[in-house]
C-alpha positions in Angstrom: 2.0 -41.7 -13.9 3.8 -42.1 -17.6 5.5 -39.0 -16.6 6.6 -40.4 -12.9 10.3 -40.0 -12.8 10.7 -39.1 -16.5 13.6 -36.5 -16.8 10.7 -34.1 -19.1 8.1 -34.3 -16.9 8.4 -30.3 -15.7 6.2 -28.6 -18.7 5.1 -32.6 -19.8 1.4 -32.7 -19.6 -1.2 -36.3 -19.8 -2.8 -36.8 -23.3 -6.5 -37.4 -22.9 -6.0 -41.3 -23.4 -4.0 -41.1 -20.6 -6.1 -39.1 -18.5 -8.6 -41.6 -18.8 -6.7 -44.4 -17.9 -5.9 -42.8 -14.4 -9.4 -42.1 -14.0 -10.7 -45.4 -14.2 -7.8 -46.9 -12.2 -9.0 -44.7 -9.4 -12.8 -45.8 -9.0 -13.8 -42.4 -10.6 -17.0 -42.9 -12.8 -16.7 -40.4 -15.7 -18.8 -37.2 -14.9 -18.1 -37.3 -11.6 -14.6 -35.9 -11.8 -15.3 -33.1 -9.2 -17.7 -34.8 -6.6 -16.4 -34.4 -3.6 -15.7 -37.9 -2.4 -15.8 -39.7 -5.7 -13.1 -42.8 -6.2 -13.9 -43.4 -2.8 -14.9 -47.0 -1.2 -16.1 -45.7 2.2 -19.2 -44.6 2.3 -20.1 -40.4 2.0 -21.9 -40.3 5.2 -19.1 -41.9 7.0 -16.5 -39.6 5.9 -18.7 -36.5 6.5 -19.2 -38.4 10.2 -15.7 -38.8 10.7 -14.4 -34.8 9.3 -17.1 -33.4 11.9 -16.1 -35.1 14.6 -11.9 -34.1 14.6 -10.5 -31.9 16.9 -9.8 -28.7 14.0 -13.8 -29.4 13.5 -14.7 -29.5 17.0 -12.8 -26.6 18.7 -13.4 -23.8 16.0 -13.9 -20.9 17.5 -17.1 -18.7 17.6 -16.9 -16.1 14.4 -16.3 -13.0 15.8 -15.7 -9.3 14.2 -13.5 -6.9 15.0 -14.9 -4.3 12.5 -13.9 -0.7 13.3 -16.2 1.8 13.4 -16.5 5.3 12.4 -14.3 7.4 14.5 -12.5 4.6 16.0 -8.7 5.7 14.9 -8.5 8.7 16.0 -7.1 12.1 14.2 -5.2 13.6 17.0 -1.3 14.4 17.0 -1.5 14.2 12.5 -1.4 17.8 12.3 1.3 20.3 12.2 4.9 19.5 10.4 4.1 15.4 9.9 5.7 12.6 7.5 3.1 9.7 6.8 5.5 7.2 8.5 4.8 9.0 11.5 1.4 9.1 11.1 0.8 5.7 10.5 2.9 4.8 13.9 0.5 7.4 15.9 -2.5 5.5 14.9 -1.5 1.9 15.6 -0.5 3.7 19.4 -3.9 5.2 19.5 -5.3 1.5 18.7 -2.7 0.0 21.1 -4.5 2.7 24.2 -7.7 1.0 23.4 -8.8 -1.7 24.6 -11.4 -3.0 22.3 -11.9 -5.9 20.4 -10.3 -4.5 17.0 -7.4 -3.5 19.2 -6.8 -7.1 20.5 -6.6 -8.5 17.1 -4.7 -6.3 15.4 -1.3 -8.2 15.1 1.8 -6.5 13.2 4.9 -8.2 12.4 8.0 -7.1 10.7 11.5 -8.1 9.4 13.7 -6.2 11.5 12.3 -2.9 10.7 10.3 -2.8 13.4 11.7 0.6 14.8 13.0 2.5 11.6 9.2 1.8 10.8 7.6 3.7 13.8 5.8 0.3 15.6 7.2 0.8 18.7 5.0 2.8 19.8 2.4 -0.2 19.5 5.1 -3.0 20.6 5.8 -0.9 23.8 2.2 -1.7 24.9 1.3 -4.5 23.5 4.3 -6.5 23.4 6.2 -8.7 21.2 4.6 -12.5 21.3 6.2 -15.7 22.5 5.6 -18.8 23.9 7.1 -18.2 26.6 7.6 -15.2 28.8 10.8 -13.7 28.6 11.7 -9.6 29.5 13.4 -7.2 28.2 17.0 -7.8 28.1 18.2 -4.2 28.2 16.0 -3.2 30.9 17.3 -5.9 33.0 21.0 -5.4 32.0 19.9 -1.4 32.9 20.9 -0.2 29.4 18.5 2.9 28.7 16.2 2.3 25.2 12.9 3.9 24.8 11.6 0.5 23.5 10.2 -2.0 25.9 10.7 -5.6 24.3 8.5 -7.6 27.0 7.6 -11.2 25.2 4.6 -13.2 26.0 1.6 -15.4 24.7 -0.5 -12.7 24.6 1.6 -10.3 22.3 1.0 -8.9 19.7 4.0 -8.1 17.5 6.1 -10.5 16.0 9.6 -10.1 15.3 11.3 -11.6 12.0 14.4 -10.8 11.9 16.0 -10.2 8.4 13.5 -12.0 6.5 11.4 -10.5 3.9 10.0 -13.7 2.5 9.1 -15.1 5.4 6.9 -11.7 6.5 4.8 -12.4 3.5 4.5 -15.9 4.4 3.3 -15.0 7.6 0.7 -12.5 6.3 -0.7 -14.8 4.2 -1.2 -17.2 7.1 -2.3 -14.6 9.0 -4.5 -13.2 6.5 -6.6 -16.2 6.2 -7.2 -16.5 10.1 -10.9 -15.5 9.5 -11.5 -18.8 7.0 -9.4 -21.0 8.1 -10.2 -20.3 12.4 -13.4 -18.2 12.1 -11.6 -16.0 14.5 -10.8 -12.9 12.0 -7.4 -11.2 13.1 -6.1 -7.9 11.3 -2.9 -8.4 10.2 -0.3 -5.5 9.8 3.0 -6.1 8.7 6.3 -3.0 7.5 9.0 -3.4 5.7 11.5 -0.4 3.8 9.6 -0.2 0.4 12.7 -1.3 -1.8 12.3 -5.0 -0.6 9.3 -5.6 -1.3 10.7 -7.9 -4.6 12.5 -9.3 -2.4 9.5 -11.5 -1.1 7.0 -10.9 -4.1 7.1 -14.8 -5.1 5.8 -15.5 -1.5 3.3 -12.1 -1.5 2.2 -13.4 -5.2 0.6 -16.3 -3.5 -0.6 -15.1 -0.5 -2.9 -13.1 -2.4 -3.7 -16.0 -4.9 -4.8 -17.8 -1.5 -7.5 -14.9 -0.7 -4.7 -13.3 2.4 -5.9 -9.7 3.4 -4.1 -7.8 5.7 -2.4 -4.0 5.7 1.3 -3.9 4.1 3.6 -0.3 4.9 6.2 0.2 2.6 8.4 2.8 4.4 10.2 4.7 3.9 10.0 5.0 -0.3 11.4 6.6 -3.2 14.8 8.8 -3.7 13.5 10.8 -0.9 14.9 8.4 1.5 17.7 10.6 0.4 21.0 10.1 3.0 20.8 6.5 2.9 21.7 6.1 -0.7 20.6 4.6 -3.9 20.3 0.8 -1.8 17.6 1.4 0.2 15.1 3.9 -2.5 12.7 2.9 -5.1 11.3 3.8 -8.1 9.1 0.8 -9.8 7.4 -0.5 -6.6 4.2 1.8 -7.2 4.4 -0.6 -10.5 4.1 -3.7 -8.4 1.0 -2.0 -6.6 -1.1 -1.6 -10.1 -0.1 -4.7 -11.5 -0.9 -7.2 -8.8 -4.0 -8.7 -8.1 -5.9 -8.5 -5.2 -3.5 -5.7 -3.7 -5.3 -2.4 -3.3 -2.4 0.3 -3.7 -2.8 3.6 -2.0 0.4 6.6 -1.6 -1.6 9.3 0.6 0.6 12.5 0.8 -1.4 13.7 4.1 -1.4 12.3 7.5 -5.5 13.3 7.5 -5.9 11.0 3.5 -4.0 8.3 6.1 -5.9 8.0 8.8 -8.9 7.5 6.6 -7.4 4.9 4.6 -6.5 3.1 7.5 -9.6 3.2 8.9 -11.6 1.4 5.2 -8.6 -1.1 5.0 -9.3 -2.2 8.6 -12.7 -3.0 7.2 -12.2 -4.3 3.8 -9.2 -6.7 5.5 -12.4 -8.4 7.2 -15.1 -9.0 4.9 -15.1 -12.4 2.9 -14.8 -10.6 -0.7 -12.1 -8.2 0.6 -8.7 -7.7 -0.4 -5.3 -6.9 0.9 -3.9 -3.0 1.1 0.0 -1.2 0.5 0.4 2.0 1.9 3.6 3.8 0.1 4.8 5.7 3.1 7.5 8.6 3.5 9.5 9.7 5.9 9.3 13.0 5.0 7.9 15.9 7.2 6.0 17.8 5.3 3.7 20.5 6.3 -0.2 19.3 6.7 -2.8 21.1 5.7 -5.0 23.1 7.9 -8.8 21.3 6.9 -11.4 19.1 8.1 -12.1 16.7 5.1 -16.1 16.5 4.5 -17.6 13.0 4.2 -17.2 13.4 0.1 -13.6 14.8 0.5 -13.4 11.3 2.9 -15.3 8.8 -0.5 -12.9 10.9 -2.8 -9.8 10.1 -0.9 -11.1 6.3 -1.0 -11.8 6.3 -4.5 -8.1 7.4 -5.3 -8.1 11.3 -6.3 -9.6 14.6 -5.4 -9.4 17.4 -6.7 -7.0 19.7 -4.3 -7.9 22.7 -6.6 -10.5 22.0 -8.6 -10.2 23.3 -12.1 -11.5 26.6 -13.8 -12.9 26.7 -17.2 -10.2 28.6 -18.4 -7.8 25.7 -17.0 -5.3 25.3 -19.3 -2.7 23.8 -16.5 -3.4 20.7 -14.5 -0.9 19.4 -11.7 -1.6 15.5 -10.4 0.8 14.4 -8.2 1.0 11.3 -5.5 2.5 11.3 -2.2 5.5 13.4 -0.7 6.1 15.1 -3.7 3.2 17.5 -3.0 4.8 20.6 -1.4 7.1 21.2 -4.4 3.9 20.5 -6.4 2.1 23.8 -4.7 4.9 25.7 -4.7 5.0 25.5 -8.4 1.6 26.5 -9.0 2.3 29.8 -6.7 4.2 30.5 -9.3 3.0 29.9 -12.2 -0.2 32.6 -10.9 0.7 35.1 -13.2 0.6 33.2 -16.7 -1.7 30.3 -15.3 -4.0 31.8 -13.2 -6.3 28.7 -13.2 -3.8 26.0 -13.1 -5.9 22.7 -11.2 -4.2 20.7 -9.0 -5.6 16.7 -8.8 -4.6 14.8 -5.9 -4.2 10.5 -6.4 -3.9 8.8 -3.2 -4.6 5.7 -5.3 -2.9 5.3 -8.9 -3.9 2.0 -9.0 -8.1 2.1 -7.5 -8.4 4.6 -10.2 -6.9 2.6 -13.0 -8.8 -0.3 -12.3 -11.9 1.4 -12.0 -11.5 3.2 -15.3 -10.4 0.1 -17.2 -13.1 -1.9 -15.9 -15.6 0.9 -16.7 -14.5 3.3 -19.2 -16.3 6.5 -19.0 -17.7 5.8 -15.9 -14.9 5.8 -13.6 -14.4 8.1 -10.4 -11.5 9.1 -12.6 -13.9 9.8 -15.7 -15.9 12.0 -13.3 -13.4 14.0 -12.4 -11.6 14.8 -15.9 -15.2 16.1 -16.9 -14.7 19.1 -15.1 -10.8 19.8 -17.1 -11.1 21.2 -20.5 -10.0 18.8 -22.6 -7.0 20.8 -23.9 -5.7 21.5 -20.3 -2.0 20.4 -20.0 -1.0 17.8 -17.3 1.8 17.1 -16.1 2.0 14.5 -13.2 4.7 14.5 -10.5 5.6 11.3 -8.4 8.2 10.1 -6.3 8.5 6.9 -8.4 8.1 5.4 -11.9 6.7 8.2 -14.2 4.1 5.4 -15.7 2.5 5.3 -12.4 0.5 8.3 -13.7 1.6 9.0 -17.7 -1.8 6.9 -18.5 -4.3 9.5 -17.2 -3.8 11.4 -20.6 -5.9 8.4 -22.1 -9.0 9.2 -19.5 -10.1 12.5 -22.5 -6.9 12.5 -24.2 -5.0 15.6 -22.1 -1.4 15.9 -23.5 0.5 14.7 -20.1 4.2 15.5 -19.4 5.5 12.8 -16.8 7.8 13.5 -14.0 9.2 10.6 -11.9 12.0 7.9 -11.5 13.1 5.7 -13.9 16.9 4.6 -12.9 18.6 4.1 -9.8 18.8 6.5 -7.1 22.0 8.3 -5.6 23.2 9.4 -2.0 22.6 13.2 -1.3 20.0 16.0 0.5 16.5 16.1 -0.8 17.3 19.2 -2.9 20.0 18.1 -5.2 17.6 14.9 -5.6 14.7 15.9 -6.7 17.2 18.4 -8.9 19.2 15.5 -10.4 15.8 13.7 -11.3 13.9 16.5 -12.6 11.4 17.0 -9.5 11.9 19.6 -8.3 10.1 23.0 -8.4 12.5 24.6 -10.9 12.1 20.7 -13.1 7.8 21.4 -12.7 7.9 24.7 -13.9 9.8 24.0 -16.9 7.3 21.7 -17.3 4.5 23.9 -16.6 5.7 27.4 -18.6 6.7 27.6 -22.4 10.7 26.7 -23.1 13.0 28.5 -21.1 10.3 31.0 -19.3 10.9 28.8 -15.9 14.6 28.9 -15.8 14.6 32.1 -17.0 12.3 33.8 -14.4 15.0 32.0 -12.2 18.0 34.0 -13.2 16.1 37.0 -13.0 14.6 36.0 -9.2 18.5 35.6 -8.2 20.0 39.1 -9.8 17.2 40.6 -7.9 18.3 39.1 -4.6 21.6 39.6 -5.5 21.2 43.5 -6.0 19.3 43.8 -3.0 
């Protein structure tokens, strides 16, 4: 071609005249450029016969499905004090003990964080993949460990080492197994949330090809306080919202995650399905004593639900996503005197409600929820992530919004100090809710009373 070997060819394009010359030279008739066998001197029937006879075509497996059924994901053990990361591990551990078609088709993988992302239970039951059987070296050497690292060809976990880009390359290929081999898999990968950016190029191309998988990114945010700023994330939710063919969810409670995992497992097996990104946390919080209704489960999947529904006299609405829930609920109790009808909206997927709203403004799920909220009610959004993740909610029906979140690198410290430093602790939420100075004034009075007692 005219551009072959030319130093300017990186941004160069052939002219129409050059394309016509090229088309003619390879024997493609005008108007037939997209015909399957255009330009070939071999008959189409002969080509098709050959392609149907090659081993790749003749050995394609009988198409099977690994679809879960409602209730297959056990919600047992998801109560008390628990983190979403722990819940994720318990869910997979439960599936690992179930000898079903679904459990046999789950393939997990992780870049060196298998243990620290709670995959150990799954790996102990399902083993690591290796071309040849290898026994656990630690067990052979009698070194105490709760991890059982047996390797064999039927193992269902692939250990990658420190290689985040490889994680997304692998998930991309595992996520195309149905299209390539008519053999559906349910790929599940884990990674530290801040390190998603190390493999963004591979992630983007995996999704561009239509790969379907589940990514559990944990721990996330500054809630991972003791490990310092390098292990904390704040803009990853914006990746979840901005990346096409990737559904980003950030549940606060274990029962929400169980509902979402069941939904994701079903969706990744559909021809028109997409991949899922769960932003999880290591923060242990007290689980809500509840039994989710069918409508509540549907709302969780749709991206948001009222934890405390609005009232005609509601003047303040607190909106939160993820592990910051305890601070929000604590602040609600402290506002009871001045704002008895504070509404609380739990957003399980900023991504889902945004896409739904932008595609169907006025008819979306978030439109229906906000229709119950007075238009002059002030919204305070709280999230252990970039404030833009939720601040757009002010556009739904023009409610004023005060966003609370993180937009700078993290610090090393305990949870209370970190939340206070970034202005997302209970007192900061109260400052955003109550009239200027009222929250701090109330705190000073409370402290003085405590001192007198």
